[in-house]
N, C-alpha and C positions, 0 to 999 in steps of 0.2 A: 753124908751131906750131900745134896741133889746136885747134879752139873746141869749146866744149864747149854742152850742151842747155841752154839757160837753166831754172835749178830754180828754189824759191821765194825766194832772195833776190834773183836778177837780177830777176824781174817783180815782187817786193814793191819795190824799188827803183826799179823804172821807172814803178809805179804811185805812188809816192811823188812821183817829178818831175813826171809828167803833170797829177798833180791841182791843182799851180800855174800849168799851161799851159792846161789846158782846159775844166776846172769852169767853169759857167756861160758857155761860149761856143756856138756855133752851128755845126751842120755845115751847111755851103754845097755841098758836093758829093762825088762819089764816084766813082771810076774804077777800074777791074780789068783786067789783062790774064791773070789766072787766076781767072776767076768758079767755077772749079770747088772753090773753098777755102771759099766760101759755102755751107753745107751746110743751110740751113735756107730760101732762097727764091732765086727766080731773080735774075740781075743785076739786071733792070730794077725787080721788085718790091722787092728790097733796096733800092734808091737810091732810088728812090719814097719808101718809109717812113722813111727816116734823113733825107733832104734837110729842111733848116731846122727839125731837131730840137736842142735845147739838152740838154747833158750836165751833169747835175746832181749827179753824184758819180762816184768809181772806186772799185771793191772789187776784191778779189782773194781767189780759193780755190783753194789748189793753185798750180799753173800757168797758171791763167786768169786773163785780165783780165777784168773784168766793167765796162763804161761804164754806167752808169745813165742812161736818157733822161728828160726833163721828161714825155714822152710816156704813160710806165708801160712801154716797153721796155727792153729790155737788148741790149747789143751786145757778146758774147763774141769775147775773141780768146787763141787759144793759138797760141805762136810753134813749137812743135813744135823740130826739131832746129836749124833753122839760121834761123828768124825773127828780125827785126833791126826795132824801132820808130825810125823818126827823127823827130822834131818839130823844122821847119825852116820858112823864109821860102820862099813858094809860088815866089819870082823866082827861086830856086835851082834848077840842073838836078838831077834826081833820079839818084841813084847807081844804077848796074848791079844788077838785078835787084829792082829795085822793082814789084812786083807790084799794090798795091792803095794807093790815094791818098784819103785823107779830106781835104778842104777845109774849113779853119775861120776864122770870120769876122773874126779878126784878123790876115788875110793870113799864117798859116801853114799849114801842111800836116802832116799825120800818115803817114806814107809806111812801110808795112810793104815791108820788103825779104825775099827768102826764097830762097836757092840752090836748095833742093832741091823748094820747092814744096809743103812738107808743114804748113805753117802753116795754122789753120782759124777761119774767121768766122761765126759766128751770131748771129740775132737772135731773142727770145724775150720774151714777157711775163713768164713766170716762170723766170727762172735755176737753180732748185732741182730743177726736171723735168730739164734736162740735166745737172746735177751730182750727181744721185740716186745715180750708182752710184761717185762718188767719196768717198774717207774724209773723216773729220775733217781741219782744218787743224792742223797741230801748234803755231800759233801764237794758235788760237783758246784763249781764257781757259778753254773748257770741255775742253781736252785735258789733264786733270790727270794726275798721277802713276797716280792709282786706275784712270783709265781706260785708259793705257797699258798696265797691267798685266794688266788687265781684256781687252784684245786680244792681247797676248803670250800670256797663257794660253789663248786659242782659237787658237792657232796654232801647227804644230809646223815649219814650214818654217825654214830656216836666216836667221837675222836679217837679213842683207845681202838676200833675197828679201824678206822682212817689210816693211822698210824703203823698198823700192822698188816695194811691190806700192800702185797708186794706190787701190786699192778700200777699201786699209785704212789707210793715211795719206797725205794729198795734199799734193804738192809736193816731195818728195826724192828727187832724182835719184841715178843713178851716183857721182858725185865728192864729193855731200854725204854720202852712207851711207858712205863710207869714210871719211871726217873723223870723222865723228860717234861710229863704232864705235873707230877707233884711239884717239881720246879719253877713249872709255870704257873701253878697254883689253877689247875683247870680240872674239873672233875672229868672223870673219863667217859662219862655217860653223856656229856656236852653235845649237842648235833653239831657238826664239822662247820654247816653251811652257817651257825648263827654266831661263831666268834667274832667278836669285834675287830676292827683293824688294828686296834692298840692290843689286842692281846695275842694278834698275829704276828706281829713285832716280835713281843716277848716270847711267843712260841720258837719262830724262827730262829733266835740268837739262843735260845736254851738249848734246843735241838743242837745245833752248831756245836754249841761248848759242851755238851755232854759228851757228845760223840768225839771230839777231838781230844778232850780232857782224859777219856778211857783209852784211846787209842794210845796216846801218849804213855799212860802209866803202863798199860800192857806191854807196850813195846821195848819200855825199860826193863821191864821184869823178863823178858824174852832174852834180850841182848846180855842181861846180867846171868840168867841160868843157865842160857843156852840151848832151850829149849822150849817146847810149848807147853806154857802150865795147865792145869788140869782146872779148866773154867767151872764154877760153880757159883752159887746164888749168895754164899757169904763173900762174895768179894769184896776188900775196903773201898771199890769202887762204887758200890751201892749204898743209897741211903735208905731208900723204901725198904722195910722189912718184908719179906715174905710170906708172913703169918698175919692173920686177923686175931686181933687182940693185943699184939705188941704195940707197944707206945709210938706215938709219931716221932721223929727224933726233932720235931720242932715244937708242937705244943702239948705233948705227950699224950693226948688223948688215943683212944684205942684205934688202930690201923682196921681198915674195912675191906671187905672183900666181895667183889660182884661178879659175875658172869656174864662178858657182851661178846655176842659170836663165837661163844663156845670157848673163850680165851677168859682166863681170870685175869681180874683188875684188883689190884691192891693201890688203897687210896686212904688220905684223909680226909673226912668229911669237913671238919672247921677249916681245914687248910685250903682245899679244894672245893668250894661250894658250887653248887651251879649255877649261882648267879654268881656271876666272874668280877663283878664290884666290890664282893666281900673278900675280906682279908682274913687270915688268920691272927 
């Protein structure tokens, strides 16, 4: 069963859960078996700076978790492809591939597991300096229909590539982009600037609805199970099959697969015609 790279809803749900666990708590220790993941400091400097620091808040921008420290420093974590955060009692045995462990003063630990070692950790006083090349978050109140329309008008790339470009929109990955386009009835190769205003409104509403609904579902799951789920492509939150030839959930015609910008796009040609005025 293929795991998926955590996208906006997965990271937002994790933020929602961790907020109730670590805000107001003090970091008492840090250990790492893969210090190369720490892009901003040496392991010794990083450990010294965050030791005895109080976590005052947790934010998210796109796929980044931002843990704000009372000192004014900000701890940025990006799970990348295989990152997985566990919040568990320090008396339990760490699971395999645990690379980084943050000790917390309530006898719990925040452990970052990462099979591929792609996850990154950074420390900065100004997180926006590190996020300046990341686009606006689609759940931000400033991400309006008019803003999306302006963005689309400035780009001729396929809409699938547009949604995946983190410098344009932060947080949407391969699976949610397919979900958004399927629900909006937009073909993934449609040039972004050619999408008419009526479809932009649908795209904007669909984007927010899918991301919010997925976040709520995942947040409920995390609070119920008291742990981060093993995210995979068979999640009930996903509608579009991740294999060409399987039936479309609406019209039952075969799902097709194309590659755009090196990324796979799964879609239903009858339901998502290039001519946006057609319908399934």
